[in-house]
C-alpha positions in Angstrom: 46.5 10.4 -6.1 47.4 13.2 -3.7 49.7 16.1 -4.6 52.0 14.9 -1.8 52.3 11.5 -3.4 53.1 13.0 -6.8 55.6 15.4 -5.3 57.4 12.5 -3.7 57.3 10.7 -7.0 58.8 13.7 -8.8 61.7 14.3 -6.4 62.5 10.6 -5.9 62.1 9.8 -9.6 64.4 12.6 -10.5 67.0 11.6 -7.9 67.0 8.0 -9.1 67.6 9.2 -12.7 70.3 11.6 -11.5 72.1 9.0 -9.4 71.9 6.2 -12.1 72.8 8.6 -14.9 75.7 10.1 -13.1 77.1 6.7 -12.3 77.0 5.7 -15.9 78.1 8.9 -17.5 81.4 8.8 -19.4 81.9 5.1 -18.6 83.7 3.4 -21.6 81.4 1.0 -23.5 84.4 -1.3 -24.2 88.1 -1.2 -25.1 89.1 1.5 -27.5 89.7 -0.2 -30.8 92.4 2.4 -31.7 94.4 1.7 -28.6 96.8 -1.2 -27.9 96.6 -2.5 -24.4 99.4 -4.5 -22.7 96.6 -5.9 -20.5 92.8 -5.5 -20.6 91.8 -2.1 -19.2 90.1 -2.3 -15.8 86.3 -2.3 -15.8 84.6 0.5 -13.8 81.4 -0.4 -12.2 78.8 2.4 -12.1 78.6 4.2 -8.8 75.4 6.0 -7.9 75.7 9.5 -6.7 73.6 12.6 -6.5 74.8 15.6 -8.5 73.8 19.2 -9.0 70.6 18.1 -10.7 69.1 16.9 -7.4 71.0 19.3 -5.2 69.7 22.4 -7.0 66.2 21.0 -7.0 66.4 20.4 -3.2 67.7 24.0 -2.6 64.7 25.3 -4.7 62.3 23.1 -2.8 63.6 24.2 0.5 63.3 27.8 -0.5 59.7 27.3 -1.5 58.9 25.7 1.8 60.4 28.6 3.7 58.6 31.2 1.6 55.7 30.0 -0.5 55.6 33.5 -2.2 59.2 33.2 -3.2 61.1 36.1 -4.8 64.0 35.6 -7.3 66.3 37.5 -5.0 65.6 35.1 -2.2 66.1 32.0 -4.3 69.4 33.6 -5.6 70.5 34.1 -2.0 69.7 30.5 -1.1 71.5 29.1 -4.2 74.6 31.2 -3.5 74.6 30.1 0.2 74.3 26.4 -0.8 77.3 26.9 -3.1 79.3 28.7 -0.4 78.6 25.8 2.0 79.8 23.2 -0.4 76.3 21.6 -0.9 76.5 21.7 -4.7 78.8 19.6 -6.8 79.6 19.4 -10.5 77.9 22.7 -11.4 77.6 23.6 -15.1 79.5 26.7 -16.3 76.5 29.0 -16.5 75.3 28.2 -13.0 78.8 28.3 -11.5 79.4 31.7 -13.1 76.1 33.1 -11.7 76.7 31.8 -8.2 80.2 33.1 -8.0 79.0 36.5 -9.2 76.2 36.5 -6.6 78.7 35.8 -3.9 80.7 38.8 -5.2 77.7 41.1 -4.9 76.1 40.8 -8.3 72.4 41.4 -8.8 70.3 38.3 -9.4 68.9 39.7 -12.7 72.4 40.3 -14.2 74.6 37.4 -13.3 73.0 34.7 -15.5 74.7 33.9 -18.8 73.4 35.1 -22.1 73.7 34.0 -25.7 74.6 30.5 -27.0 76.7 29.7 -23.9 73.6 30.3 -21.7 71.5 27.7 -23.5 72.3 24.9 -21.0 69.8 22.8 -19.1 70.6 24.2 -15.7 67.4 26.2 -15.2 65.3 23.2 -16.4 67.0 20.8 -14.0 66.0 22.7 -10.9 62.6 24.1 -11.8 60.3 21.2 -11.1 59.3 22.1 -7.5 57.6 25.3 -8.9 55.0 23.1 -10.7 53.5 22.2 -7.3 52.9 25.8 -6.3 50.3 27.0 -8.8 50.6 30.7 -8.0 53.8 31.0 -10.1 53.1 32.3 -13.6 55.3 31.8 -16.7 56.5 35.4 -16.3 57.6 34.7 -12.7 59.2 31.4 -13.8 61.2 33.4 -16.3 62.7 35.5 -13.5 63.7 32.4 -11.5 65.4 31.0 -14.6 67.2 34.3 -15.2 69.2 33.9 -12.0 71.5 31.5 -13.9 70.4 31.5 -17.5 69.2 34.6 -19.5 68.9 32.7 -22.8 65.4 32.2 -24.2 65.6 28.4 -24.9 66.9 27.8 -21.4 63.8 29.5 -20.0 61.4 27.7 -22.5 63.0 24.4 -21.5 62.2 25.0 -17.9 58.7 26.2 -18.7 58.1 23.0 -20.6 59.1 20.9 -17.6 56.7 22.9 -15.3 53.9 22.6 -17.9 54.3 18.9 -18.2 54.1 18.3 -14.5 51.2 20.7 -14.1 49.4 18.8 -16.9 49.7 15.7 -14.8 48.5 17.4 -11.6 45.5 18.8 -13.4 44.6 15.4 -14.9 45.2 16.7 -18.5 47.9 14.1 -19.1 47.4 10.6 -17.7 49.9 8.8 -19.9 47.4 7.9 -22.7 47.5 10.9 -25.0 50.8 12.2 -26.5 52.4 14.6 -24.0 54.0 16.8 -26.6 50.6 17.6 -28.2 49.7 19.3 -24.9 52.9 21.2 -24.5 53.8 22.5 -28.0 50.8 25.0 -28.3 51.8 26.6 -24.9 55.4 27.3 -25.8 56.8 30.3 -27.6 58.4 30.0 -31.0 62.0 29.0 -30.2 64.6 26.4 -31.2 63.3 24.2 -28.4 59.8 24.3 -29.7 61.1 23.5 -33.1 62.8 20.4 -31.8 59.6 19.3 -30.2 57.9 19.7 -33.6 60.7 17.7 -35.1 60.1 14.9 -32.7 56.3 15.0 -33.3 57.1 14.6 -37.1 59.0 11.4 -36.6 57.2 8.1 -37.5 54.7 6.8 -35.1 56.1 4.4 -32.5 59.6 5.9 -32.7 61.8 4.7 -29.9 64.0 6.5 -27.4 66.9 5.4 -29.5 65.4 7.0 -32.6 64.8 10.3 -30.8 68.3 10.2 -29.2 69.8 10.7 -32.7 68.5 14.3 -32.7 70.8 15.0 -29.7 71.2 14.1 -26.0 73.8 16.7 -25.0 73.5 19.3 -22.2 72.3 21.9 -24.8 68.8 22.6 -23.6 67.4 22.1 -27.1 68.7 18.6 -27.0 68.1 17.7 -23.4 64.6 18.8 -22.5 62.8 17.6 -25.7 64.6 14.3 -25.4 63.6 14.0 -21.7 60.0 15.0 -22.4 59.7 12.3 -25.1 61.3 9.7 -22.8 59.0 10.5 -19.9 56.0 10.1 -22.3 57.2 6.5 -22.9 57.0 5.4 -19.3 53.4 4.0 -19.6 54.5 1.4 -22.1 58.2 0.9 -21.1 58.0 1.2 -17.3 60.3 3.4 -15.2 63.3 1.2 -15.1 63.4 0.5 -18.8 62.9 4.1 -19.6 65.9 5.2 -17.6 68.0 2.3 -19.0 67.2 3.5 -22.5 68.1 7.1 -21.7 71.4 6.1 -20.2 72.2 3.8 -23.1 71.7 6.7 -25.4 74.6 8.6 -23.8 75.2 12.3 -23.7 74.2 14.3 -20.6 72.8 11.1 -19.0 72.4 12.4 -15.4 70.4 15.5 -16.4 68.4 13.7 -19.1 67.5 10.9 -16.8 66.8 13.3 -13.9 64.4 15.4 -16.0 62.6 12.4 -17.4 62.5 10.8 -13.9 60.9 13.9 -12.4 58.1 14.0 -15.0 57.5 10.2 -15.1 57.8 10.0 -11.3 55.1 12.7 -11.0 52.8 10.6 -13.2 53.5 7.3 -11.4 53.7 8.7 -7.8 56.0 7.5 -5.1 54.4 4.1 -4.5 54.6 3.0 -8.2 58.4 3.7 -8.4 60.4 0.4 -8.6 61.2 -0.7 -5.0 64.7 -1.9 -6.1 65.6 1.5 -7.4 64.3 3.2 -4.3 66.4 0.9 -2.1 69.5 1.8 -4.1 68.7 5.5 -3.7 68.5 5.2 0.0 72.1 4.1 0.2 73.4 7.1 -1.8 75.2 9.9 0.0 72.9 12.9 0.3 69.7 10.8 0.7 69.2 12.0 4.2 69.1 15.6 3.0 66.7 14.6 0.2 64.4 12.8 2.6 64.4 15.6 5.2 63.5 18.2 2.5 60.8 16.0 1.0 59.1 15.4 4.3 59.0 19.1 5.0 57.7 19.8 1.4 54.9 17.3 1.7 53.7 19.1 4.8 53.8 22.5 3.0 52.5 21.8 -0.5 48.8 22.6 -0.8 
């Protein structure tokens, strides 16, 4: 399978997860038992829409196509410009803080949030395109994450996503062996690595529902390990069932489904993604931008 095919699988798979997850996030699972209703509450149908998960990924991919030897300052400028032009919606607090401060003249290395409040999954959600440009080292990836998140787990979560995709591109992970066994030895000692070890210690054949009990929130220690485990289940579950299980687990459904979709989509490639999900994605607002960026990227990726 070509790198172009896998790149398309990554971007489209992530966008499907994002759109499906965002449409289902915060929908009530049924009437609140503690509330008395004069009449049954209206049912809200899930509406697919692209969020900052896909939007930030597309800005990153566009920046890489314009400058294959990308600098953090350049990406920071591109992200701030996209925000100023209204291309980004539903940004997390850390990313929003950083982009506002960049617009006000802040330096890219200083605007990212530190400490516990900087441990969101915003850096991980947009990092996937870097996996397809092999020249970027972990040290350089750290700087790109630092634009919005200066907390160590936020960086390690992003690094884990890149390593997972690169393991697929290198033929090291084909879906047969446990993905986490490849990743854990390459990650520094952090809370995120501890969570991966916790998942590895669960009984064999644990399900997505089982792993979801450890956490599915937007905290990167919950989100990225959960998404990595879910992506590793795609060979036995299939893409659609994997995403359905992630969304049923609740929490930060759009990002969790997007992250897992990026990794699983890379493994499957564009032409093994479910046609019915691709057809739904084509009808989502923002797809034209996605398609344009992806076409350009497939011509630029080596």
